[in-house]
C-alpha positions in Angstrom: 0.9 27.2 13.1 0.2 25.5 9.9 -2.8 23.1 9.9 -1.1 19.6 10.5 -2.0 16.7 8.3 -1.2 13.0 8.2 -1.0 12.8 4.5 2.5 12.4 3.3 4.0 15.1 1.1 6.0 14.1 -1.8 8.9 16.5 -2.9 11.9 16.5 -5.2 15.2 17.5 -4.7 17.5 18.5 -7.6 21.3 17.8 -8.3 22.5 19.6 -11.3 25.5 21.1 -12.8 25.9 24.9 -12.4 27.2 27.0 -15.2 27.8 30.8 -15.8 25.3 30.5 -18.5 21.9 31.5 -17.2 19.9 30.2 -20.4 21.7 26.8 -19.9 21.0 26.7 -16.1 17.3 27.6 -16.8 17.0 24.7 -19.4 18.1 22.3 -16.7 15.8 23.8 -14.1 12.8 23.5 -16.2 13.7 20.0 -17.2 13.8 19.1 -13.6 10.5 20.9 -13.0 8.9 18.7 -15.5 10.4 15.4 -14.1 9.2 16.5 -10.6 5.8 17.2 -11.8 5.6 13.8 -13.7 6.8 12.1 -10.5 3.8 13.7 -8.5 6.0 15.9 -6.4 4.3 19.1 -4.9 7.8 20.9 -4.6 11.1 21.0 -5.9 14.2 22.1 -4.4 17.4 23.5 -6.3 21.2 24.0 -5.1 22.6 27.3 -4.0 23.2 29.6 -6.8 21.4 27.5 -9.6 19.9 30.0 -11.8 22.8 32.8 -11.9 25.8 30.5 -11.1 27.5 30.7 -7.7 30.1 33.2 -7.1 33.7 31.6 -7.6 32.1 28.5 -9.3 32.0 30.0 -11.9 31.1 33.5 -11.4 34.2 35.7 -10.7 32.7 39.0 -11.1 29.0 40.1 -11.1 29.8 42.0 -14.4 29.6 38.5 -15.9 25.9 37.9 -15.1 23.3 39.0 -17.7 20.6 40.4 -15.2 18.1 41.1 -17.9 18.3 37.2 -19.0 18.1 36.3 -15.2 15.0 38.3 -14.8 13.5 36.9 -18.0 14.2 33.3 -17.3 13.0 33.8 -13.6 9.7 34.9 -15.0 9.6 32.0 -17.4 10.3 29.6 -14.3 7.4 31.0 -12.5 5.1 30.7 -15.4 6.0 26.9 -15.7 5.5 26.5 -12.0 2.1 27.6 -12.5 1.5 25.3 -15.4 2.8 22.3 -13.5 1.2 23.5 -10.1 4.5 22.8 -8.5 6.0 24.8 -5.7 9.9 25.7 -6.5 12.6 26.8 -4.2 15.4 28.1 -6.5 18.7 29.2 -5.6 20.0 32.4 -7.4 21.7 35.7 -6.8 19.3 38.5 -6.2 20.6 42.0 -7.6 20.6 44.9 -5.3 20.9 48.5 -6.1 24.6 49.4 -6.9 26.9 49.7 -5.3 25.5 47.0 -3.0 26.4 43.3 -3.9 23.7 41.0 -4.6 22.0 38.6 -2.0 22.6 34.8 -2.0 19.1 33.8 -2.2 16.4 31.0 -2.5 13.4 32.3 -4.6 10.1 30.7 -3.3 7.5 30.4 -6.1 4.2 29.0 -5.3 2.4 26.4 -7.5 0.3 29.5 -8.7 3.7 30.9 -10.1 3.8 33.7 -7.7 7.0 34.9 -6.1 5.8 34.2 -2.7 9.1 35.3 -0.8 12.9 35.2 -0.8 15.3 33.8 1.6 18.5 35.8 1.6 21.5 34.0 3.3 22.0 35.7 6.6 25.5 34.2 7.6 27.9 34.8 4.7 31.6 33.6 4.5 34.7 35.8 4.7 35.2 35.4 0.9 31.4 36.1 0.3 31.3 39.3 2.4 34.4 40.9 1.1 34.0 40.0 -2.6 30.7 38.9 -3.7 27.4 39.1 -1.4 25.4 41.2 1.0 24.0 39.3 4.1 20.3 38.9 4.5 18.5 39.4 7.8 15.4 37.4 8.1 14.1 33.6 8.4 11.7 32.6 5.9 9.0 30.1 6.5 5.9 28.9 4.0 3.5 26.2 4.3 2.5 23.7 1.6 -0.4 21.2 2.1 -0.2 21.2 6.0 3.7 21.1 6.1 5.8 24.0 7.2 9.2 24.7 5.4 12.1 27.0 6.2 15.3 27.9 4.4 18.8 28.1 5.0 22.1 28.1 2.7 25.5 26.2 2.8 27.7 27.7 5.5 24.7 28.4 7.8 24.8 24.9 8.6 27.7 25.8 11.2 25.4 28.1 13.2 22.9 26.2 15.5 21.1 29.2 16.6 19.6 29.2 12.9 18.2 25.7 13.2 16.9 26.4 16.8 15.2 29.4 15.4 13.5 27.4 12.8 12.5 24.8 15.5 10.8 27.6 17.3 9.0 28.7 14.1 7.4 25.3 13.9 9.0 24.0 10.7 8.3 20.4 9.8 11.2 20.5 6.9 14.4 22.7 6.7 15.4 23.2 3.0 19.1 23.4 2.9 20.5 24.4 -0.5 24.4 24.3 -0.6 27.7 24.2 -2.3 29.5 22.1 0.2 33.3 21.9 0.3 33.7 18.9 3.0 32.3 15.7 3.6 31.4 16.5 7.2 28.7 18.7 6.0 26.3 15.9 5.4 27.0 14.6 9.0 26.2 18.0 10.2 23.1 18.2 8.3 22.1 14.6 9.7 22.8 15.9 13.4 20.7 18.9 13.1 17.8 16.9 11.7 18.0 14.6 14.6 18.7 17.2 17.3 15.5 19.1 16.1 13.5 16.5 15.1 12.4 17.7 11.6 13.3 16.8 8.2 16.4 18.3 6.3 16.0 18.3 2.6 19.8 19.0 1.0 20.2 20.1 -2.5 23.9 20.3 -4.0 25.3 20.6 -7.3 27.0 17.9 -9.5 30.3 19.7 -8.5 30.1 18.4 -5.0 28.8 14.9 -5.9 32.1 13.3 -4.9 31.5 14.6 -1.3 27.6 14.0 -0.8 24.3 13.4 -2.7 21.4 15.4 -2.7 19.0 13.8 -0.2 16.1 13.9 2.4 17.0 13.2 6.0 14.4 12.3 8.4 13.6 13.7 11.7 15.6 10.8 13.4 18.7 11.8 11.4 18.6 8.8 9.0 18.7 9.2 5.2 15.3 8.7 3.7 16.3 8.8 0.1 19.4 10.1 -1.8 20.1 10.5 -5.6 22.1 7.6 -6.9 23.3 9.3 -10.0 25.6 12.1 -10.4 22.8 14.3 -12.0 19.2 14.3 -11.7 16.2 14.3 -9.1 15.7 12.5 -6.2 12.0 11.9 -4.8 11.1 11.5 -1.1 8.2 11.8 1.1 7.7 13.8 4.4 5.3 11.5 6.2 4.2 12.2 9.8 2.6 8.8 10.2 5.7 6.8 9.4 6.4 4.6 12.4 10.1 5.3 12.5 9.5 8.9 13.1 7.0 8.4 16.0 9.8 8.9 18.8 11.3 12.0 17.1 7.9 13.8 16.1 5.4 12.8 18.8 7.8 12.3 21.9 11.3 13.8 21.6 10.5 17.0 19.9 7.5 18.0 22.2 9.5 17.2 25.2 12.6 19.2 24.0 10.6 22.1 23.4 8.9 22.2 27.0 12.2 21.7 28.9 12.9 25.5 29.1 9.9 26.1 30.9 9.3 23.1 32.8 9.8 23.7 36.7 11.2 20.5 37.2 14.4 21.4 35.4 14.7 24.8 37.3 16.6 23.9 40.5 17.7 27.5 41.0 14.6 28.3 43.0 15.4 25.3 45.3 16.5 26.2 48.7 18.6 23.4 49.5 22.1 24.3 51.0 23.4 20.6 49.8 22.4 21.6 46.2 23.7 25.4 46.3 27.2 24.4 47.7 28.9 22.5 45.0 32.3 22.3 46.8 30.7 20.3 49.6 31.1 16.6 49.9 
């Protein structure tokens, strides 16, 4: 378990246009990283498919992707992360050995410029699995300044067991990078944050700005801060000492985690015929 701290952690969440031009995408990524560093953020999160371009929007075939350019730009982004001392969570396709299709991934780049880990989307849509992507298999967690993060991508929001898994792994904030297609997506994100009592950070591209904004949602399910422009970066803080999160973090979450093993909630062992017979008045 990560060493908890009461000090707030400032993060940046990007909302940017995603094109099929890796160099153009990388230019936007680096500009947002510099803005995040200037705004004293320790971590910046980008949308799904940010570097390579997301399948169908606009990538229609993986032959369109210049994988050598992708590798070079990723190396350049890692170098900049070290210069800025900034953690980066970057959406991109991760090329596999042919004939396997790529993973739909989030690269976890440390503030030392190291590729610390990679989250590969585990639940992929019918279109993705039949035409574009290979599913991943593992959850990914990492710690920054006493806060634990987990990663998830887009359609996985519809699978509560993944959010439950991250709660059991002790995450403080779930980084959800997406390319959503309906307004209900944001309400689902708020619900998961409130149910599991952890922050949910949502990063979406400008293409979906008419549906929702990139934002940080608190452990109580309320929006802490959301981007007010179509394109840009929004800043927000994870703050364990904030009074509005006391109930969620210090009471609701510990109690909910204890219910499964609490004998008070296990009446199966109670030998009372009036409890056992549920057809009796």
